[in-house]
All heavy atoms as a GROMACS GRO file, in nm:
protein
  598
    1MET      N    1  -0.938   1.124  -0.469
    1MET     CA    2  -0.870   0.987  -0.433
    1MET      C    3  -0.962   0.874  -0.490
    1MET      O    4  -1.068   0.874  -0.459
    1MET     CB    5  -0.842   0.974  -0.288
    1MET     CG    6  -0.791   0.850  -0.240
    1MET     SD    7  -0.775   0.830  -0.062
    1MET     CE    8  -0.790   0.996  -0.003
    2LYS      N    9  -0.906   0.792  -0.568
    2LYS     CA   10  -0.983   0.685  -0.620
    2LYS      C   11  -0.927   0.553  -0.583
    2LYS      O   12  -0.827   0.511  -0.638
    2LYS     CB   13  -0.991   0.692  -0.776
    2LYS     CG   14  -1.077   0.589  -0.836
    2LYS     CD   15  -1.077   0.606  -0.987
    2LYS     CE   16  -1.178   0.507  -1.041
    2LYS     NZ   17  -1.186   0.504  -1.184
    3ASN      N   18  -0.984   0.488  -0.489
    3ASN     CA   19  -0.939   0.346  -0.455
    3ASN      C   20  -1.063   0.270  -0.478
    3ASN      O   21  -1.175   0.288  -0.428
    3ASN     CB   22  -0.915   0.342  -0.302
    3ASN     CG   23  -0.768   0.377  -0.265
    3ASN    OD1   24  -0.681   0.356  -0.351
    3ASN    ND2   25  -0.742   0.434  -0.152
    4ASN      N   26  -1.054   0.168  -0.561
    4ASN     CA   27  -1.156   0.085  -0.598
    4ASN      C   28  -1.118  -0.060  -0.580
    4ASN      O   29  -1.020  -0.105  -0.634
    4ASN     CB   30  -1.191   0.112  -0.739
    4ASN     CG   31  -1.317   0.054  -0.800
    4ASN    OD1   32  -1.361  -0.053  -0.733
    4ASN    ND2   33  -1.374   0.112  -0.893
    5VAL      N   34  -1.212  -0.135  -0.513
    5VAL     CA   35  -1.178  -0.276  -0.496
    5VAL      C   36  -1.176  -0.346  -0.632
    5VAL      O   37  -1.110  -0.462  -0.642
    5VAL     CB   38  -1.295  -0.332  -0.389
    5VAL    CG1   39  -1.424  -0.357  -0.470
    5VAL    CG2   40  -1.244  -0.467  -0.347
    6MET      N   41  -1.231  -0.297  -0.731
    6MET     CA   42  -1.226  -0.368  -0.868
    6MET      C   43  -1.089  -0.379  -0.908
    6MET      O   44  -1.056  -0.446  -1.000
    6MET     CB   45  -1.320  -0.290  -0.967
    6MET     CG   46  -1.461  -0.287  -0.917
    6MET     SD   47  -1.531  -0.449  -0.886
    6MET     CE   48  -1.534  -0.516  -1.060
    7ASN      N   49  -1.001  -0.299  -0.856
    7ASN     CA   50  -0.857  -0.310  -0.898
    7ASN      C   51  -0.784  -0.429  -0.845
    7ASN      O   52  -0.675  -0.468  -0.878
    7ASN     CB   53  -0.770  -0.188  -0.861
    7ASN     CG   54  -0.824  -0.058  -0.919
    7ASN    OD1   55  -0.874  -0.064  -1.043
    7ASN    ND2   56  -0.801   0.051  -0.862
    8LEU      N   57  -0.847  -0.497  -0.746
    8LEU     CA   58  -0.789  -0.619  -0.692
    8LEU      C   59  -0.856  -0.750  -0.765
    8LEU      O   60  -0.985  -0.755  -0.779
    8LEU     CB   61  -0.837  -0.631  -0.542
    8LEU     CG   62  -0.760  -0.525  -0.453
    8LEU    CD1   63  -0.823  -0.520  -0.315
    8LEU    CD2   64  -0.616  -0.546  -0.442
    9PRO      N   65  -0.776  -0.839  -0.794
    9PRO     CA   66  -0.829  -0.949  -0.854
    9PRO      C   67  -0.913  -1.038  -0.744
    9PRO      O   68  -0.882  -1.047  -0.637
    9PRO     CB   69  -0.702  -1.046  -0.883
    9PRO     CG   70  -0.590  -0.951  -0.887
    9PRO     CD   71  -0.632  -0.833  -0.795
   10ILE      N   72  -1.023  -1.102  -0.803
   10ILE     CA   73  -1.104  -1.178  -0.707
   10ILE      C   74  -1.024  -1.292  -0.635
   10ILE      O   75  -1.052  -1.322  -0.524
   10ILE     CB   76  -1.228  -1.235  -0.795
   10ILE    CG1   77  -1.325  -1.301  -0.680
   10ILE    CG2   78  -1.179  -1.340  -0.883
   10ILE    CD1   79  -1.393  -1.197  -0.601
   11SER      N   80  -0.927  -1.337  -0.703
   11SER     CA   81  -0.844  -1.444  -0.635
   11SER      C   82  -0.765  -1.390  -0.522
   11SER      O   83  -0.753  -1.456  -0.410
   11SER     CB   84  -0.738  -1.501  -0.741
   11SER     OG   85  -0.653  -1.395  -0.792
   12THR      N   86  -0.725  -1.262  -0.528
   12THR     CA   87  -0.660  -1.200  -0.408
   12THR      C   88  -0.753  -1.182  -0.295
   12THR      O   89  -0.722  -1.209  -0.177
   12THR     CB   90  -0.608  -1.060  -0.450
   12THR    OG1   91  -0.508  -1.075  -0.553
   12THR    CG2   92  -0.540  -0.988  -0.323
   13ILE      N   93  -0.879  -1.140  -0.319
   13ILE     CA   94  -0.981  -1.129  -0.226
   13ILE      C   95  -1.014  -1.266  -0.159
   13ILE      O   96  -1.018  -1.273  -0.035
   13ILE     CB   97  -1.104  -1.069  -0.281
   13ILE    CG1   98  -1.074  -0.912  -0.324
   13ILE    CG2   99  -1.228  -1.066  -0.182
   13ILE    CD1  100  -1.180  -0.856  -0.407
   14GLU      N  101  -1.028  -1.364  -0.234
   14GLU     CA  102  -1.057  -1.489  -0.192
   14GLU      C  103  -0.944  -1.558  -0.103
   14GLU      O  104  -0.978  -1.611   0.008
   14GLU     CB  105  -1.081  -1.597  -0.306
   14GLU     CG  106  -1.211  -1.575  -0.374
   14GLU     CD  107  -1.232  -1.659  -0.507
   14GLU    OE1  108  -1.130  -1.696  -0.572
   14GLU    OE2  109  -1.344  -1.680  -0.540
   15LEU      N  110  -0.819  -1.530  -0.145
   15LEU     CA  111  -0.705  -1.563  -0.054
   15LEU      C  112  -0.698  -1.488   0.066
   15LEU      O  113  -0.670  -1.558   0.178
   15LEU     CB  114  -0.573  -1.551  -0.129
   15LEU     CG  115  -0.548  -1.654  -0.249
   15LEU    CD1  116  -0.428  -1.591  -0.331
   15LEU    CD2  117  -0.521  -1.785  -0.183
   16ALA      N  118  -0.736  -1.367   0.073
   16ALA     CA  119  -0.732  -1.280   0.190
   16ALA      C  120  -0.843  -1.331   0.288
   16ALA      O  121  -0.805  -1.346   0.405
   16ALA     CB  122  -0.761  -1.138   0.161
   17ILE      N  123  -0.961  -1.366   0.237
   17ILE     CA  124  -1.070  -1.416   0.320
   17ILE      C  125  -1.028  -1.552   0.385
   17ILE      O  126  -1.059  -1.572   0.501
   17ILE     CB  127  -1.204  -1.442   0.230
   17ILE    CG1  128  -1.249  -1.301   0.187
   17ILE    CG2  129  -1.299  -1.524   0.309
   17ILE    CD1  130  -1.357  -1.314   0.081
   18SER      N  131  -0.944  -1.624   0.322
   18SER     CA  132  -0.889  -1.750   0.382
   18SER      C  133  -0.775  -1.736   0.469
   18SER      O  134  -0.737  -1.825   0.536
   18SER     CB  135  -0.862  -1.850   0.270
   18SER     OG  136  -0.742  -1.811   0.196
   19GLY      N  137  -0.732  -1.605   0.485
   19GLY     CA  138  -0.626  -1.577   0.581
   19GLY      C  139  -0.489  -1.564   0.521
   19GLY      O  140  -0.391  -1.551   0.600
   20ASP      N  141  -0.469  -1.561   0.386
   20ASP     CA  142  -0.339  -1.538   0.334
   20ASP      C  143  -0.286  -1.397   0.360
   20ASP      O  144  -0.346  -1.299   0.323
   20ASP     CB  145  -0.351  -1.555   0.178
   20ASP     CG  146  -0.220  -1.543   0.114
   20ASP    OD1  147  -0.135  -1.631   0.138
   20ASP    OD2  148  -0.197  -1.447   0.034
   21LYS      N  149  -0.172  -1.399   0.434
   21LYS     CA  150  -0.113  -1.281   0.473
   21LYS      C  151  -0.077  -1.183   0.369
   21LYS      O  152  -0.098  -1.059   0.373
   21LYS     CB  153   0.015  -1.298   0.569
   21LYS     CG  154   0.070  -1.182   0.632
   21LYS     CD  155   0.195  -1.209   0.706
   21LYS     CE  156   0.266  -1.092   0.773
   21LYS     NZ  157   0.257  -0.975   0.699
   22ASP      N  158  -0.012  -1.231   0.254
   22ASP     CA  159   0.030  -1.151   0.143
   22ASP      C  160  -0.091  -1.075   0.082
   22ASP      O  161  -0.086  -0.965   0.055
   22ASP     CB  162   0.103  -1.225   0.046
   22ASP     CG  163   0.244  -1.272   0.100
   22ASP    OD1  164   0.297  -1.212   0.194
   22ASP    OD2  165   0.284  -1.382   0.052
   23SER      N  166  -0.205  -1.155   0.071
   23SER     CA  167  -0.320  -1.094   0.012
   23SER      C  168  -0.383  -0.993   0.099
   23SER      O  169  -0.429  -0.893   0.047
   23SER     CB  170  -0.419  -1.207  -0.023
   23SER     OG  171  -0.370  -1.304  -0.111
   24ILE      N  172  -0.388  -1.019   0.226
   24ILE     CA  173  -0.435  -0.913   0.323
   24ILE      C  174  -0.350  -0.793   0.315
   24ILE      O  175  -0.409  -0.677   0.316
   24ILE     CB  176  -0.441  -0.980   0.464
   24ILE    CG1  177  -0.551  -1.084   0.474
   24ILE    CG2  178  -0.466  -0.871   0.570
   24ILE    CD1  179  -0.547  -1.160   0.608
   25ASP      N  180  -0.221  -0.808   0.314
   25ASP     CA  181  -0.127  -0.694   0.306
   25ASP      C  182  -0.153  -0.612   0.173
   25ASP      O  183  -0.145  -0.483   0.167
   25ASP     CB  184   0.017  -0.745   0.308
   25ASP     CG  185   0.067  -0.780   0.446
   25ASP    OD1  186  -0.008  -0.746   0.543
   25ASP    OD2  187   0.161  -0.848   0.453
   26MET      N  188  -0.187  -0.691   0.066
   26MET     CA  189  -0.216  -0.621  -0.059
   26MET      C  190  -0.337  -0.530  -0.055
   26MET      O  191  -0.341  -0.422  -0.109
   26MET     CB  192  -0.233  -0.727  -0.170
   26MET     CG  193  -0.244  -0.665  -0.314
   26MET     SD  194  -0.251  -0.787  -0.441
   26MET     CE  195  -0.105  -0.877  -0.430
   27ILE      N  196  -0.437  -0.584   0.009
   27ILE     CA  197  -0.557  -0.510   0.030
   27ILE      C  198  -0.534  -0.381   0.122
   27ILE      O  199  -0.574  -0.271   0.089
   27ILE     CB  200  -0.673  -0.597   0.089
   27ILE    CG1  201  -0.722  -0.705  -0.014
   27ILE    CG2  202  -0.796  -0.509   0.131
   27ILE    CD1  203  -0.814  -0.806   0.040
   28ILE      N  204  -0.465  -0.416   0.222
   28ILE     CA  205  -0.429  -0.285   0.312
   28ILE      C  206  -0.349  -0.187   0.238
   28ILE      O  207  -0.382  -0.064   0.253
   28ILE     CB  208  -0.345  -0.331   0.434
   28ILE    CG1  209  -0.445  -0.417   0.533
   28ILE    CG2  210  -0.290  -0.215   0.511
   28ILE    CD1  211  -0.374  -0.480   0.644
   29ARG      N  212  -0.253  -0.230   0.158
   29ARG     CA  213  -0.174  -0.126   0.064
   29ARG      C  214  -0.279  -0.060  -0.031
   29ARG      O  215  -0.263   0.058  -0.053
   29ARG     CB  216  -0.073  -0.198  -0.012
   29ARG     CG  217   0.045  -0.230   0.073
   29ARG     CD  218   0.172  -0.267  -0.020
   29ARG     NE  219   0.153  -0.374  -0.106
   29ARG     CZ  220   0.162  -0.507  -0.081
   29ARG    NH1  221   0.187  -0.546   0.041
   29ARG    NH2  222   0.126  -0.586  -0.178
   30GLN      N  223  -0.366  -0.123  -0.083
   30GLN     CA  224  -0.466  -0.073  -0.175
   30GLN      C  225  -0.540   0.042  -0.114
   30GLN      O  226  -0.565   0.146  -0.177
   30GLN     CB  227  -0.569  -0.183  -0.220
   30GLN     CG  228  -0.675  -0.125  -0.305
   30GLN     CD  229  -0.637  -0.110  -0.447
   30GLN    OE1  230  -0.537  -0.157  -0.494
   30GLN    NE2  231  -0.712  -0.015  -0.523
   31TYR      N  232  -0.578   0.033   0.013
   31TYR     CA  233  -0.648   0.132   0.080
   31TYR      C  234  -0.566   0.217   0.180
   31TYR      O  235  -0.613   0.295   0.261
   31TYR     CB  236  -0.756   0.069   0.162
   31TYR     CG  237  -0.870   0.022   0.073
   31TYR    CD1  238  -0.873  -0.123   0.035
   31TYR    CD2  239  -0.965   0.102   0.016
   31TYR    CE1  240  -0.968  -0.167  -0.051
   31TYR    CE2  241  -1.058   0.057  -0.074
   31TYR     CZ  242  -1.058  -0.081  -0.105
   31TYR     OH  243  -1.154  -0.126  -0.188
   32SER      N  244  -0.430   0.224   0.160
   32SER     CA  245  -0.342   0.287   0.253
   32SER      C  246  -0.369   0.446   0.254
   32SER      O  247  -0.358   0.512   0.358
   32SER     CB  248  -0.200   0.249   0.228
   32SER     OG  249  -0.162   0.304   0.096
   33MET      N  250  -0.390   0.503   0.134
   33MET     CA  251  -0.414   0.639   0.136
   33MET      C  252  -0.545   0.680   0.204
   33MET      O  253  -0.537   0.781   0.285
   33MET     CB  254  -0.422   0.682  -0.011
   33MET     CG  255  -0.271   0.689  -0.082
   33MET     SD  256  -0.294   0.741  -0.254
   33MET     CE  257  -0.351   0.910  -0.234
   34LEU      N  258  -0.640   0.606   0.197
   34LEU     CA  259  -0.770   0.630   0.266
   34LEU      C  260  -0.750   0.616   0.414
   34LEU      O  261  -0.798   0.694   0.496
   34LEU     CB  262  -0.873   0.534   0.209
   34LEU     CG  263  -1.017   0.558   0.262
   34LEU    CD1  264  -1.065   0.708   0.226
   34LEU    CD2  265  -1.108   0.461   0.208
   35ILE      N  266  -0.680   0.504   0.454
   35ILE     CA  267  -0.654   0.488   0.594
   35ILE      C  268  -0.577   0.597   0.655
   35ILE      O  269  -0.608   0.645   0.759
   35ILE     CB  270  -0.584   0.351   0.613
   35ILE    CG1  271  -0.680   0.229   0.591
   35ILE    CG2  272  -0.532   0.340   0.762
   35ILE    CD1  273  -0.611   0.093   0.573
   36ASN      N  274  -0.475   0.645   0.582
   36ASN     CA  275  -0.396   0.760   0.623
   36ASN      C  276  -0.479   0.884   0.641
   36ASN      O  277  -0.465   0.968   0.739
   36ASN     CB  278  -0.280   0.790   0.540
   36ASN     CG  279  -0.164   0.682   0.550
   36ASN    OD1  280  -0.162   0.608   0.655
   36ASN    ND2  281  -0.083   0.671   0.449
   37THR      N  282  -0.578   0.906   0.548
   37THR     CA  283  -0.658   1.021   0.547
   37THR      C  284  -0.737   1.019   0.673
   37THR      O  285  -0.753   1.123   0.747
   37THR     CB  286  -0.745   1.035   0.428
   37THR    OG1  287  -0.676   1.043   0.314
   37THR    CG2  288  -0.839   1.145   0.432
   38TYR      N  289  -0.804   0.912   0.707
   38TYR     CA  290  -0.882   0.893   0.824
   38TYR      C  291  -0.811   0.882   0.962
   38TYR      O  292  -0.858   0.901   1.068
   38TYR     CB  293  -0.975   0.770   0.820
   38TYR     CG  294  -1.091   0.793   0.714
   38TYR    CD1  295  -1.107   0.711   0.602
   38TYR    CD2  296  -1.184   0.894   0.744
   38TYR    CE1  297  -1.209   0.732   0.516
   38TYR    CE2  298  -1.289   0.915   0.660
   38TYR     CZ  299  -1.301   0.826   0.545
   38TYR     OH  300  -1.406   0.851   0.458
   39SER      N  301  -0.673   0.854   0.943
   39SER     CA  302  -0.589   0.863   1.060
   39SER      C  303  -0.516   0.992   1.089
   39SER      O  304  -0.439   0.997   1.184
   39SER     CB  305  -0.479   0.750   1.044
   39SER     OG  306  -0.546   0.628   1.013
   40THR      N  307  -0.545   1.092   1.017
   40THR     CA  308  -0.470   1.221   1.035
   40THR      C  309  -0.558   1.315   1.110
   40THR      O  310  -0.678   1.323   1.085
   40THR     CB  311  -0.434   1.272   0.886
   40THR    OG1  312  -0.358   1.181   0.823
   40THR    CG2  313  -0.372   1.410   0.905
   41ARG      N  314  -0.502   1.387   1.210
   41ARG     CA  315  -0.576   1.477   1.290
   41ARG      C  316  -0.504   1.601   1.305
   41ARG      O  317  -0.370   1.610   1.296
   41ARG     CB  318  -0.618   1.414   1.415
   41ARG     CG  319  -0.500   1.374   1.503
   41ARG     CD  320  -0.553   1.296   1.632
   41ARG     NE  321  -0.435   1.265   1.709
   41ARG     CZ  322  -0.434   1.286   1.840
   41ARG    NH1  323  -0.534   1.329   1.903
   41ARG    NH2  324  -0.330   1.257   1.902
   42LYS      N  325  -0.569   1.710   1.336
   42LYS     CA  326  -0.513   1.839   1.356
   42LYS      C  327  -0.446   1.837   1.494
   42LYS      O  328  -0.496   1.798   1.594
   42LYS     CB  329  -0.616   1.952   1.346
   42LYS     CG  330  -0.557   2.086   1.350
   42LYS     CD  331  -0.670   2.188   1.320
   42LYS     CE  332  -0.600   2.330   1.320
   42LYS     NZ  333  -0.697   2.432   1.285
   43VAL      N  334  -0.320   1.893   1.494
   43VAL     CA  335  -0.253   1.912   1.622
   43VAL      C  336  -0.307   2.031   1.699
   43VAL      O  337  -0.319   2.131   1.644
   43VAL     CB  338  -0.093   1.924   1.599
   43VAL    CG1  339  -0.023   1.952   1.717
   43VAL    CG2  340  -0.038   1.814   1.520
   44SER      N  341  -0.342   2.010   1.823
   44SER     CA  342  -0.399   2.111   1.896
   44SER      C  343  -0.322   2.237   1.911
   44SER      O  344  -0.204   2.228   1.942
   44SER     CB  345  -0.426   2.042   2.041
   44SER     OG  346  -0.492   2.141   2.133
   45GLY      N  347  -0.384   2.348   1.886
   45GLY     CA  348  -0.319   2.474   1.904
   45GLY      C  349  -0.242   2.511   1.779
   45GLY      O  350  -0.162   2.615   1.790
   46THR      N  351  -0.233   2.436   1.673
   46THR     CA  352  -0.155   2.469   1.556
   46THR      C  353  -0.243   2.451   1.430
   46THR      O  354  -0.358   2.410   1.437
   46THR     CB  355  -0.028   2.373   1.544
   46THR    OG1  356  -0.072   2.249   1.514
   46THR    CG2  357   0.044   2.375   1.668
   47ASN      N  358  -0.188   2.489   1.319
   47ASN     CA  359  -0.250   2.470   1.194
   47ASN      C  360  -0.192   2.346   1.118
   47ASN      O  361  -0.219   2.326   1.006
   47ASN     CB  362  -0.233   2.586   1.098
   47ASN     CG  363  -0.329   2.704   1.149
   47ASN    OD1  364  -0.424   2.676   1.204
   47ASN    ND2  365  -0.286   2.824   1.130
   48SER      N  366  -0.113   2.261   1.189
   48SER     CA  367  -0.059   2.143   1.127
   48SER      C  368  -0.144   2.020   1.162
   48SER      O  369  -0.213   2.015   1.258
   48SER     CB  370   0.094   2.131   1.174
   48SER     OG  371   0.099   2.112   1.301
   49TYR      N  372  -0.114   1.911   1.079
   49TYR     CA  373  -0.174   1.787   1.089
   49TYR      C  374  -0.072   1.675   1.113
   49TYR      O  375   0.034   1.692   1.070
   49TYR     CB  376  -0.264   1.748   0.964
   49TYR     CG  377  -0.382   1.847   0.945
   49TYR    CD1  378  -0.370   1.976   0.893
   49TYR    CD2  379  -0.496   1.815   1.003
   49TYR    CE1  380  -0.478   2.061   0.890
   49TYR    CE2  381  -0.618   1.899   0.994
   49TYR     CZ  382  -0.595   2.012   0.932
   49TYR     OH  383  -0.709   2.099   0.928
   50GLN      N  384  -0.112   1.576   1.174
   50GLN     CA  385  -0.021   1.467   1.214
   50GLN      C  386  -0.090   1.325   1.198
   50GLN      O  387  -0.205   1.318   1.232
   50GLN     CB  388   0.027   1.481   1.360
   50GLN     CG  389   0.121   1.378   1.403
   50GLN     CD  390   0.172   1.406   1.542
   50GLN    OE1  391   0.131   1.510   1.609
   50GLN    NE2  392   0.255   1.321   1.610
   51LEU      N  393  -0.019   1.237   1.145
   51LEU     CA  394  -0.070   1.098   1.139
   51LEU      C  395  -0.079   1.041   1.276
   51LEU      O  396   0.025   1.045   1.341
   51LEU     CB  397   0.008   1.017   1.052
   51LEU     CG  398  -0.029   0.870   1.018
   51LEU    CD1  399  -0.170   0.875   0.933
   51LEU    CD2  400   0.077   0.792   0.944
   52ASP      N  401  -0.191   0.986   1.317
   52ASP     CA  402  -0.208   0.918   1.449
   52ASP      C  403  -0.182   0.768   1.419
   52ASP      O  404  -0.272   0.700   1.363
   52ASP     CB  405  -0.349   0.951   1.493
   52ASP     CG  406  -0.373   0.892   1.639
   52ASP    OD1  407  -0.308   0.793   1.678
   52ASP    OD2  408  -0.465   0.944   1.701
   53SER      N  409  -0.074   0.732   1.464
   53SER     CA  410  -0.032   0.582   1.436
   53SER      C  411  -0.123   0.491   1.501
   53SER      O  412  -0.143   0.382   1.457
   53SER     CB  413   0.119   0.559   1.474
   53SER     OG  414   0.143   0.588   1.607
   54TYR      N  415  -0.175   0.516   1.627
   54TYR     CA  416  -0.248   0.433   1.705
   54TYR      C  417  -0.389   0.415   1.620
   54TYR      O  418  -0.436   0.301   1.603
   54TYR     CB  419  -0.293   0.491   1.836
   54TYR     CG  420  -0.380   0.401   1.912
   54TYR    CD1  421  -0.351   0.283   1.971
   54TYR    CD2  422  -0.521   0.447   1.932
   54TYR    CE1  423  -0.444   0.204   2.034
   54TYR    CE2  424  -0.609   0.361   1.993
   54TYR     CZ  425  -0.574   0.243   2.050
   54TYR     OH  426  -0.663   0.170   2.112
   55MET      N  427  -0.442   0.536   1.568
   55MET     CA  428  -0.573   0.524   1.495
   55MET      C  429  -0.542   0.446   1.364
   55MET      O  430  -0.623   0.368   1.325
   55MET     CB  431  -0.611   0.666   1.458
   55MET     CG  432  -0.744   0.669   1.370
   55MET     SD  433  -0.885   0.598   1.457
   55MET     CE  434  -0.921   0.719   1.582
   56LYS      N  435  -0.434   0.463   1.298
   56LYS     CA  436  -0.402   0.395   1.180
   56LYS      C  437  -0.406   0.239   1.192
   56LYS      O  438  -0.466   0.164   1.123
   56LYS     CB  439  -0.277   0.436   1.116
   56LYS     CG  440  -0.230   0.371   0.988
   56LYS     CD  441  -0.107   0.427   0.929
   56LYS     CE  442  -0.072   0.346   0.801
   56LYS     NZ  443   0.058   0.394   0.743
   57GLU      N  444  -0.337   0.208   1.315
   57GLU     CA  445  -0.326   0.064   1.337
   57GLU      C  446  -0.469   0.004   1.373
   57GLU      O  447  -0.501  -0.102   1.333
   57GLU     CB  448  -0.242   0.040   1.455
   57GLU     CG  449  -0.212  -0.104   1.489
   57GLU     CD  450  -0.101  -0.124   1.603
   57GLU    OE1  451   0.004  -0.057   1.592
   57GLU    OE2  452  -0.136  -0.211   1.693
   58SER      N  453  -0.543   0.087   1.443
   58SER     CA  454  -0.682   0.039   1.480
   58SER      C  455  -0.766   0.025   1.352
   58SER      O  456  -0.840  -0.078   1.347
   58SER     CB  457  -0.748   0.141   1.570
   58SER     OG  458  -0.688   0.154   1.687
   59ILE      N  459  -0.762   0.105   1.256
   59ILE     CA  460  -0.835   0.100   1.130
   59ILE      C  461  -0.776  -0.027   1.052
   59ILE      O  462  -0.864  -0.104   0.997
   59ILE     CB  463  -0.825   0.225   1.051
   59ILE    CG1  464  -0.894   0.341   1.116
   59ILE    CG2  465  -0.882   0.201   0.909
   59ILE    CD1  466  -0.866   0.480   1.052
   60GLU      N  467  -0.654  -0.044   1.048
   60GLU     CA  468  -0.600  -0.160   0.987
   60GLU      C  469  -0.656  -0.289   1.054
   60GLU      O  470  -0.680  -0.391   0.978
   60GLU     CB  471  -0.444  -0.169   0.969
   60GLU     CG  472  -0.397  -0.057   0.880
   60GLU     CD  473  -0.254  -0.038   0.875
   60GLU    OE1  474  -0.190  -0.090   0.976
   60GLU    OE2  475  -0.196   0.029   0.790
   61VAL      N  476  -0.655  -0.302   1.181
   61VAL     CA  477  -0.693  -0.429   1.260
   61VAL      C  478  -0.844  -0.446   1.225
   61VAL      O  479  -0.886  -0.557   1.198
   61VAL     CB  480  -0.672  -0.414   1.401
   61VAL    CG1  481  -0.757  -0.514   1.478
   61VAL    CG2  482  -0.530  -0.406   1.435
   62GLU      N  483  -0.923  -0.345   1.224
   62GLU     CA  484  -1.066  -0.349   1.189
   62GLU      C  485  -1.081  -0.398   1.049
   62GLU      O  486  -1.172  -0.480   1.023
   62GLU     CB  487  -1.142  -0.215   1.200
   62GLU     CG  488  -1.153  -0.171   1.348
   62GLU     CD  489  -1.258  -0.256   1.415
   62GLU    OE1  490  -1.358  -0.315   1.363
   62GLU    OE2  491  -1.241  -0.279   1.552
   63LEU      N  492  -1.004  -0.353   0.949
   63LEU     CA  493  -1.001  -0.391   0.800
   63LEU      C  494  -0.971  -0.548   0.800
   63LEU      O  495  -1.043  -0.627   0.733
   63LEU     CB  496  -0.914  -0.315   0.721
   63LEU     CG  497  -0.912  -0.346   0.574
   63LEU    CD1  498  -1.053  -0.353   0.512
   63LEU    CD2  499  -0.817  -0.258   0.504
   64ILE      N  500  -0.873  -0.589   0.861
   64ILE     CA  501  -0.836  -0.727   0.871
   64ILE      C  502  -0.941  -0.815   0.928
   64ILE      O  503  -0.974  -0.922   0.865
   64ILE     CB  504  -0.697  -0.754   0.949
   64ILE    CG1  505  -0.588  -0.684   0.866
   64ILE    CG2  506  -0.673  -0.897   0.958
   64ILE    CD1  507  -0.459  -0.676   0.945
   65GLU      N  508  -1.003  -0.773   1.030
   65GLU     CA  509  -1.117  -0.848   1.092
   65GLU      C  510  -1.227  -0.853   0.993
   65GLU      O  511  -1.302  -0.956   0.977
   65GLU     CB  512  -1.163  -0.791   1.225
   65GLU     CG  513  -1.053  -0.813   1.332
   65GLU     CD  514  -1.092  -0.738   1.461
   65GLU    OE1  515  -1.172  -0.644   1.463
   65GLU    OE2  516  -1.012  -0.770   1.567
   66ALA      N  517  -1.265  -0.739   0.929
   66ALA     CA  518  -1.378  -0.744   0.835
   66ALA      C  519  -1.342  -0.842   0.716
   66ALA      O  520  -1.433  -0.905   0.663
   66ALA     CB  521  -1.392  -0.608   0.792
   67ILE      N  522  -1.216  -0.835   0.664
   67ILE     CA  523  -1.180  -0.925   0.555
   67ILE      C  524  -1.202  -1.070   0.590
   67ILE      O  525  -1.253  -1.156   0.523
   67ILE     CB  526  -1.031  -0.902   0.516
   67ILE    CG1  527  -1.016  -0.773   0.448
   67ILE    CG2  528  -0.983  -1.018   0.427
   67ILE    CD1  529  -0.872  -0.720   0.433
   68LEU      N  530  -1.163  -1.114   0.711
   68LEU     CA  531  -1.166  -1.248   0.762
   68LEU      C  532  -1.316  -1.294   0.776
   68LEU      O  533  -1.347  -1.411   0.775
   68LEU     CB  534  -1.086  -1.261   0.882
   68LEU     CG  535  -0.942  -1.250   0.857
   68LEU    CD1  536  -0.866  -1.255   1.000
   68LEU    CD2  537  -0.881  -1.356   0.769
   69ARG      N  538  -1.403  -1.195   0.804
   69ARG     CA  539  -1.553  -1.227   0.827
   69ARG      C  540  -1.626  -1.223   0.697
   69ARG      O  541  -1.742  -1.267   0.690
   69ARG     CB  542  -1.613  -1.126   0.917
   69ARG     CG  543  -1.577  -1.134   1.067
   69ARG     CD  544  -1.674  -1.048   1.153
   69ARG     NE  545  -1.687  -0.910   1.104
   69ARG     CZ  546  -1.610  -0.802   1.140
   69ARG    NH1  547  -1.516  -0.826   1.231
   69ARG    NH2  548  -1.624  -0.689   1.092
   70PHE      N  549  -1.559  -1.167   0.590
   70PHE     CA  550  -1.636  -1.142   0.468
   70PHE      C  551  -1.673  -1.268   0.400
   70PHE      O  552  -1.612  -1.370   0.389
   70PHE     CB  553  -1.545  -1.067   0.373
   70PHE     CG  554  -1.616  -1.004   0.247
   70PHE    CD1  555  -1.693  -0.898   0.263
   70PHE    CD2  556  -1.600  -1.076   0.128
   70PHE    CE1  557  -1.758  -0.849   0.156
   70PHE    CE2  558  -1.666  -1.014   0.021
   70PHE     CZ  559  -1.747  -0.910   0.020
   71LYS      N  560  -1.798  -1.274   0.350
   71LYS     CA  561  -1.848  -1.391   0.267
   71LYS      C  562  -1.880  -1.347   0.128
   71LYS      O  563  -1.942  -1.248   0.100
   71LYS     CB  564  -1.981  -1.444   0.334
   71LYS     CG  565  -1.964  -1.478   0.480
   71LYS     CD  566  -1.886  -1.621   0.501
   71LYS     CE  567  -1.894  -1.645   0.639
   71LYS     NZ  568  -1.759  -1.672   0.698
   72ILE      N  569  -1.834  -1.421   0.029
   72ILE     CA  570  -1.858  -1.390  -0.109
   72ILE      C  571  -1.984  -1.471  -0.149
   72ILE      O  572  -1.996  -1.585  -0.133
   72ILE     CB  573  -1.744  -1.432  -0.206
   72ILE    CG1  574  -1.620  -1.350  -0.172
   72ILE    CG2  575  -1.784  -1.417  -0.342
   72ILE    CD1  576  -1.496  -1.383  -0.246
   73ARG      N  577  -2.081  -1.396  -0.196
   73ARG     CA  578  -2.206  -1.455  -0.243
   73ARG      C  579  -2.198  -1.482  -0.407
   73ARG      O  580  -2.160  -1.372  -0.471
   73ARG     CB  581  -2.328  -1.374  -0.212
   73ARG     CG  582  -2.349  -1.374  -0.069
   73ARG     CD  583  -2.464  -1.287  -0.039
   73ARG     NE  584  -2.457  -1.236   0.098
   73ARG     CZ  585  -2.505  -1.126   0.138
   73ARG    NH1  586  -2.581  -1.043   0.058
   73ARG    NH2  587  -2.493  -1.076   0.259
   74ARG      N  588  -2.222  -1.582  -0.447
   74ARG     CA  589  -2.224  -1.607  -0.600
   74ARG      C  590  -2.361  -1.639  -0.649
   74ARG      O  591  -2.445  -1.694  -0.598
   74ARG     CB  592  -2.122  -1.718  -0.634
   74ARG     CG  593  -1.984  -1.664  -0.601
   74ARG     CD  594  -1.889  -1.791  -0.624
   74ARG     NE  595  -1.758  -1.749  -0.572
   74ARG     CZ  596  -1.656  -1.726  -0.625
   74ARG    NH1  597  -1.648  -1.737  -0.753
   74ARG    NH2  598  -1.536  -1.706  -0.561
   0.00000   0.00000   0.00000
């Protein structure tokens, strides 16, 4: 899986830092596969896996908070 922040224009990152909802959504979509991977867990007593929606939402909230705290150094 290759998710790279370099695929996002710096203008999108700057808008997201300033709180632009569309830009934040774009970043979340960029990392959705990785978020889903970390939100998937094995169902007890079976060999199947299930997406934990609470965990997914928690990771997305943490990502949004990190975006809003992020400072760009030039």
